[in-house]
C-alpha positions in Angstrom: 0.0 0.0 0.0 1.0 3.6 -0.5 3.4 3.1 -3.4 3.5 6.3 -5.4 1.7 6.2 -8.7 3.0 7.8 -11.9 0.9 8.4 -14.9 1.9 6.1 -17.8 -1.0 5.6 -20.1 1.5 4.6 -22.7 -0.7 1.8 -24.2 -2.4 4.2 -26.6 1.0 4.5 -28.4 0.2 1.4 -30.5 -0.3 2.9 -33.9 -3.2 1.5 -35.8 -1.2 1.9 -39.0 1.0 -1.0 -37.9 -2.0 -3.4 -38.2 -1.1 -6.4 -40.3 -1.5 -10.1 -40.6 1.2 -12.1 -38.9 2.0 -15.8 -38.3 1.2 -17.0 -34.7 4.5 -18.6 -33.7 2.8 -21.2 -31.4 0.1 -22.3 -33.9 1.5 -21.4 -37.3 -1.8 -19.7 -38.2 -2.1 -16.3 -39.9 -3.7 -13.9 -37.6 -4.6 -10.2 -37.5 -2.1 -8.4 -35.3 -1.6 -4.7 -34.3 1.9 -5.3 -33.0 5.1 -6.4 -34.6 7.6 -8.4 -32.6 9.8 -5.3 -32.2 6.7 -3.5 -30.8 6.1 -6.3 -28.4 9.6 -6.2 -27.1 9.5 -2.4 -26.8 6.2 -2.5 -24.9 7.5 -5.1 -22.5 10.6 -3.1 -21.9 8.6 0.1 -21.2 6.2 -1.6 -18.9 8.8 -3.6 -17.0 10.1 -0.5 -15.2 6.6 0.5 -14.2 5.8 -3.0 -12.9 8.9 -3.0 -10.8 8.2 0.4 -9.4 4.6 -0.2 -8.6 4.9 -3.8 -7.3 8.4 -4.0 -6.1 10.9 -6.9 -6.7 11.0 -9.5 -3.9 14.4 -9.3 -2.1 15.6 -12.9 -2.2 18.4 -13.5 -4.7 18.2 -17.3 -4.5 14.5 -17.4 -5.1 14.8 -15.0 -8.0 17.5 -17.2 -9.4 15.4 -20.3 -9.2 12.4 -18.7 -11.0 14.7 -17.2 -13.6 16.5 -20.5 -14.2 13.3 -22.5 -14.5 11.7 -19.8 -16.7 14.6 -19.5 -19.1 14.9 -23.2 -19.5 11.2 -23.4 -20.4 11.5 -20.4 -22.8 14.3 -22.1 -24.7 12.0 -25.0 -25.5 9.3 -22.6 -26.8 8.7 -21.4 -30.3 10.2 -18.0 -29.5 13.5 -18.8 -27.8 15.2 -15.6 -29.0 12.9 -13.1 -27.3 14.7 -11.2 -24.5 13.0 -13.3 -21.7 12.9 -12.0 -18.2 11.4 -13.7 -15.1 10.8 -11.7 -11.9 9.2 -12.5 -8.5 7.3 -9.3 -7.6 6.7 -8.4 -3.9 3.0 -8.9 -3.9 1.0 -11.1 -1.6 -1.8 -11.8 -4.0 -2.0 -15.3 -5.7 -1.0 -14.1 -9.2 1.2 -14.4 -12.2 1.1 -12.5 -15.5 2.9 -11.8 -18.7 3.8 -8.7 -20.8 4.4 -8.8 -24.5 8.0 -9.4 -25.6 8.9 -12.0 -23.0 8.5 -10.4 -19.6 7.0 -12.8 -17.0 6.1 -12.0 -13.4 5.1 -14.3 -10.6 3.9 -12.8 -7.3 5.4 -14.2 -4.1 1.9 -14.9 -2.9 1.4 -17.8 -5.3 4.6 -19.6 -4.4 3.5 -21.2 -1.1 0.6 -22.8 -3.0 2.9 -24.6 -5.4 4.3 -27.9 -4.3 7.4 -28.4 -6.4 9.5 -27.2 -9.3 7.2 -29.0 -11.8 4.2 -26.9 -10.6 6.3 -23.7 -10.7 7.2 -24.7 -14.3 3.5 -25.1 -15.0 2.7 -21.6 -13.9 5.7 -20.1 -15.8 5.0 -22.3 -18.9 1.4 -21.1 -19.0 2.5 -17.5 -18.9 5.2 -18.1 -21.5 2.4 -19.6 -23.7 0.5 -16.3 -23.5 3.5 -14.6 -25.0 4.5 -17.2 -27.6 0.9 -17.4 -28.9 0.7 -13.6 -28.9 -2.2 -13.6 -26.5 -0.5 -10.9 -24.4 0.1 -8.7 -27.4 -3.5 -9.1 -28.5 -4.6 -8.2 -25.0 -2.7 -4.9 -25.0 -3.7 -4.1 -28.6 -7.3 -4.2 -27.5 -6.6 -1.8 -24.6 -6.0 1.2 -26.8 -7.7 4.5 -27.0 -10.9 5.2 -25.0 -11.1 1.7 -23.6 -8.2 2.2 -21.3 -10.0 4.2 -18.6 -12.8 1.6 -18.4 -10.4 -1.2 -18.1 -8.3 0.3 -15.4 -11.2 0.7 -13.0 -12.7 -2.7 -13.3 -10.2 -4.5 -11.0 -10.5 -2.4 -7.9 -13.0 -2.2 -5.0 -15.9 -0.3 -6.6 -16.5 2.2 -3.8 -12.8 3.2 -3.7 -12.3 4.0 -7.3 -13.4 7.7 -7.4 -11.1 8.5 -4.5 -8.1 6.6 -5.7 -7.0 8.5 -8.8 -6.6 5.1 -10.3 -6.9 6.1 -13.9 -3.3 7.2 -13.8 -2.1 3.6 -13.5 -1.6 1.6 -16.7 -1.0 -1.5 -14.7 -4.8 -2.2 -14.7 -4.5 -3.8 -18.1 -2.2 -6.5 -16.7 -5.3 -8.0 -15.1 -7.6 -8.3 -18.1 -9.3 -11.7 -18.5 -8.1 -13.9 -21.3 -10.6 -15.7 -23.3 -11.4 -19.4 -22.6 -9.7 -20.6 -25.8 -6.6 -18.6 -25.0 -6.4 -20.1 -21.5 -6.8 -23.7 -22.8 -4.1 -23.1 -25.4 -1.7 -21.6 -22.8 -2.4 -24.7 -20.6 -1.4 -27.0 -23.5 1.6 -24.9 -24.4 2.7 -25.0 -20.7 2.5 -28.8 -20.8 4.6 -28.9 -23.9 7.3 -26.6 -22.6 7.4 -28.3 -19.2 7.7 -31.8 -20.6 10.2 -30.6 -23.3 12.4 -29.2 -20.5 12.3 -32.3 -18.4 9.7 -31.3 -15.7 6.7 -33.6 -14.9 3.8 -32.1 -17.0 1.3 -33.5 -14.5 2.4 -30.6 -12.3 0.1 -28.4 -14.4 -3.2 -30.1 -13.7 -2.1 -30.4 -10.0 -1.4 -26.7 -9.9 -4.8 -25.9 -11.5 -6.5 -28.2 -9.0 -4.9 -26.3 -6.1 -5.8 -22.9 -7.5 -9.3 -24.1 -8.1 -9.6 -25.1 -4.4 -8.5 -21.6 -3.5 -11.3 -20.2 -5.6 -13.9 -22.5 -4.1 -12.8 -21.8 -0.5 -12.8 -18.0 -1.3 -10.0 -17.6 1.3 -7.8 -15.3 -0.7 -8.7 -11.6 -0.4 -6.1 -10.2 -2.7 -7.5 -8.5 -5.7 -6.9 -9.3 -8.4 -5.7 -12.9 -8.1 -4.6 -15.5 -10.7 -8.1 -17.1 -10.9 -9.8 -13.8 -11.4 -7.6 -13.1 -14.4 -7.3 -16.7 -15.7 -10.8 -18.1 -15.9 -10.9 -21.8 -14.8 -14.0 -23.6 -16.3 -14.9 -26.8 -14.6 -13.5 -29.0 -17.4 -10.2 -27.2 -17.7 -8.2 -29.8 -15.7 -9.7 -32.6 -17.7 -8.9 -30.9 -21.0 -5.3 -30.4 -20.1 -5.0 -34.1 -19.0 -5.0 -35.2 -22.6 -2.0 -33.0 -23.4 -0.3 -34.4 -20.3 -0.9 -38.0 -21.5 0.5 -37.2 -24.9 3.6 -35.5 -23.3 4.2 -38.5 -21.1 3.9 -41.1 -23.9 7.3 -42.7 -24.4 9.0 -40.5 -21.8 11.3 -42.3 -19.3 11.8 -39.8 -16.5 10.5 -36.4 -15.5 11.6 -34.2 -12.6 9.5 -32.7 -9.8 12.3 -31.7 -7.4 10.1 -31.0 -4.3 12.9 -30.8 -1.8 14.8 -28.1 -3.5 11.7 -26.1 -4.1 10.7 -26.3 -0.5 14.2 -25.2 0.6 14.0 -22.1 -1.6 10.6 -21.0 -0.3 11.3 -21.7 3.3 11.2 -18.3 5.1 9.5 -16.2 2.3 7.1 -13.5 3.5 3.5 -14.6 3.5 0.8 -12.0 3.1 1.6 -8.4 3.8 5.2 -7.1 3.9 6.0 -4.5 6.6 7.4 -2.2 3.9 3.9 -2.1 2.4 2.0 -2.1 5.7 0.5 -5.1 7.4 -2.9 -6.0 8.7 -3.0 -7.4 12.2 -6.4 -8.2 13.4 -8.5 -5.2 12.7 -5.5 -2.8 12.6 -3.3 -1.6 9.7 0.3 -0.8 10.6 2.9 0.8 8.3 6.4 0.5 9.6 8.1 2.7 7.0 5.5 5.5 7.1 5.2 5.1 10.9 1.4 5.2 11.5 -1.5 2.9 12.4 -5.2 2.8 11.9 -7.9 0.7 13.6 -10.8 -0.6 11.5 -14.1 -1.8 13.0 -14.1 -5.3 14.5 -15.3 -8.0 12.0 -14.8 -5.9 8.9 -12.8 -7.5 6.1 -9.6 -5.5 5.5 -7.7 -5.7 2.2 -4.3 -4.1 1.9 -3.9 -3.2 -1.8 -1.0 -1.7 -3.7 -2.3 1.9 -3.3 -5.2 1.6 -0.9 -6.3 -0.2 2.2 -10.0 -0.9 2.1 -12.2 -2.3 4.9 -15.7 -3.5 4.1 -18.5 -4.3 6.4 -19.6 -7.9 5.9 -22.9 -8.2 4.0 -23.3 -4.4 3.6 -22.2 -1.7 1.2 -20.1 0.2 3.7 -16.4 0.9 3.2 -13.5 2.6 4.9 -10.7 3.6 2.5 -7.2 4.6 3.5 -4.7 6.0 1.1 -1.9 8.6 0.6 -2.9 11.8 -1.2 -0.7 12.1 -4.3 0.6 15.5 -5.1 -1.6 17.4 -2.6 -2.5 20.9 -3.8 -3.3 23.7 -1.5 -1.7 26.0 1.1 -3.5 24.5 4.1 -4.9 21.0 4.9 -8.4 22.5 4.4 -7.5 23.6 0.9 -6.0 20.1 0.2 -9.0 18.2 1.5 -11.7 20.2 -0.2 -9.8 20.3 -3.5 -9.1 16.6 -3.5 -12.7 15.7 -2.7 -14.1 18.1 -5.3 -11.9 16.7 -8.0 -13.1 13.3 -7.2 -16.7 14.4 -7.6 -17.8 14.9 -4.0 -19.3 18.1 -2.7 -18.7 19.3 0.8 -21.6 19.4 3.2 -19.6 20.5 6.2 -16.3 20.2 8.0 -13.6 21.8 10.0 -10.0 21.9 10.9 -9.0 19.8 13.9 -6.2 17.6 15.3 -6.2 13.8 15.4 -3.8 12.4 18.0 -1.7 15.6 17.7 -1.7 15.7 13.9 -3.1 18.6 11.8 -6.2 17.4 10.1 -9.4 18.4 8.3 -12.5 16.3 8.8 -15.4 16.8 6.5 -18.7 15.3 5.3 -19.3 15.0 1.6 -22.0 13.8 -0.8 -21.8 12.4 -4.2 -22.8 9.5 -6.4 -21.1 6.1 -7.2 -22.3 4.0 -10.1 -22.5 0.9 -8.0 -24.0 2.4 -4.9 -26.0 5.4 -6.1 -26.1 8.4 -3.8 -23.5 8.1 -1.0 -22.5 10.1 2.1 -18.8 10.2 3.0 -17.0 11.2 6.1 -13.3 11.8 5.3 -10.3 13.0 7.2 -7.2 14.4 5.6 -4.3 14.1 8.0 -0.8 15.6 7.8 1.9 13.1 9.1 5.6 13.4 8.5 5.2 15.7 5.4 2.7 13.3 3.8 -1.1 13.8 3.6 -3.3 10.7 4.2 -7.0 10.3 3.6 -9.2 8.0 5.6 -12.8 8.0 4.4 -16.0 6.1 5.3 -18.4 5.6 2.4 -21.9 4.3 2.5 -25.2 4.7 0.6 -27.1 7.8 1.9 -29.9 5.7 3.3 -27.5 3.5 5.4 -25.0 6.1 6.4 -26.4 6.8 9.9 -26.0 3.1 10.8 -22.2 3.2 10.3 -21.3 6.8 11.1 -20.0 5.9 14.5 -17.7 3.2 13.1 -16.4 5.8 10.5 -15.7 8.3 13.2 -14.0 5.8 15.4 -11.6 4.7 12.6 -10.8 8.2 11.6 -9.9 9.1 15.2 -7.7 6.0 15.6 -5.1 7.3 13.0 -2.0 7.9 15.0 1.8 7.9 14.6 3.8 4.9 15.7 6.9 5.1 17.9 10.2 3.9 16.5 10.1 0.8 18.8 6.6 0.0 17.6 7.7 0.2 14.0 10.8 -1.9 14.5 8.7 -4.5 16.3 6.5 -5.3 13.3 7.5 -8.7 11.8 6.0 -10.3 8.7 4.4 -13.7 8.7 6.6 -16.2 6.9 6.4 -19.6 5.4 8.1 -22.4 7.4 8.5 -26.2 7.1 7.1 -28.7 9.5 6.8 -32.5 9.7 3.3 -33.7 10.6 3.0 -35.7 13.7 0.4 -38.3 14.6 -2.8 -36.6 15.6 -2.0 -33.3 13.9 -4.9 -31.4 12.3 -4.8 -28.4 10.1 -6.7 -26.4 12.7 -4.2 -27.3 15.4 -1.2 -26.4 13.2 -2.8 -23.1 12.2 -3.3 -22.2 15.9 0.0 -23.5 17.2 2.4 -22.3 14.5 0.4 -19.5 12.9 -1.3 -18.1 16.0 -4.5 -18.0 14.0 -3.3 -15.7 11.2 -4.1 -18.4 8.6 -7.1 -20.6 8.2 -7.0 -24.3 8.5 -8.5 -24.6 5.0 -5.7 -22.5 3.6 -3.0 -24.7 5.1 -4.7 -27.8 3.6 -4.9 -26.2 0.1 -1.4 -24.9 0.4 -0.2 -28.5 0.9 -2.2 -30.0 -2.0 -5.0 -31.4 0.2 -8.7 -31.1 -0.2 -10.1 -29.0 2.6 -11.7 -32.1 4.3 -8.4 -34.0 4.4 -6.0 -34.1 7.3 -2.2 -34.2 7.2 -0.5 -37.6 7.2 2.1 -38.4 9.9 5.6 -37.8 8.5 4.4 -35.5 5.7 6.6 -32.5 5.1 4.3 -29.5 5.2 4.4 -25.8 4.4 3.1 -23.8 7.3 2.6 -20.1 8.1 4.7 -18.9 11.1 3.2 -15.7 12.7 5.4 -12.6 12.8 
């Protein structure tokens, strides 16, 4: 959360005059294309810097080396081995992976604990490579030109937060467009081909898809967007890829899975939020680098996004949004607050200057409209802390605002600076390894090792089990160790 956004709506630079028919390298078919290979590479290079700035690169040299080694080996067995392939683990807790045109592949650290071995890692990377070799990625970005861009950017974020987030400045939104079903199935088959051709067990791909499908069914992952939201998984997808696996296995003598080495490399990686990006602990959000904390209402679902923290009341359209104000304009905090809200389409109904836990602030009430909610009332505080301005705003439909006004006010008043010792005491949750003992259950492991920060169902899925299975004595497990 709170990474600084820079406007880069560079996608409209694709000149329509470049439209031509080109041969799809993965299929050999002639297809209409708006991008030459040189344009694909240039686009990937341009966007790579933005991805790295927005998402961050995970600071683990050995893990980065593993992903790069596996990815490059797969790419060399593809139809486009001469592309300038790059493979990067981004510092994002969401369960995700994505591709840019020209050979730039990214895998979020959040997906790695849910993979069981190198063969499944190869499956994810091979699938994303397939989107590049078959030009799916290029076609996706070609479609995101002109007036469509603004619509596409907003579709992946929490609806109530969009008007306050200045999100239209972020071109990263198009990274999370949904591929079509045919493209997904083709990428699955290509991933099988590349994995088997590089010596990895191709059955890792249906196993990986099964695990990710269980995540979707359990609805345990709150990151948005995640791999399943951007890679549709129809019910027959695992069955369809099995035929490709059987063909790849025919006549083969030996495939590699290499579980032990994979587990060694992911042992100790950060799980969930990173202190550098702020962490959620219970109903509180704490940011070590920016040195502040906020309490949200008990029982509300809190999502720590890349640029916003959003808390939602269960079963109700009430939200609390926390974000940094980018490039605040105005001589006083009142000028900044009123100007920022007006530019977002919200009219002031009242407010005044105040202090919140010793910090200069302006707290106001506002009214406006949101497409998904209709008329809404907003109570928002703009707070000055350490030369930055933060906004914390409660948003609810006008007819239901009174029911949550007290919760909004309480969260706003909870914003306070952290001491140095408090900031230094924040530790991330991490992945650990554990050998199951007789009588162990997922619930007991989650409570004992993870202190309740992870659900029992999540641990089961993370270790390749159905949610109603239990660990087997002697089984080497991935667990979450509380920070």
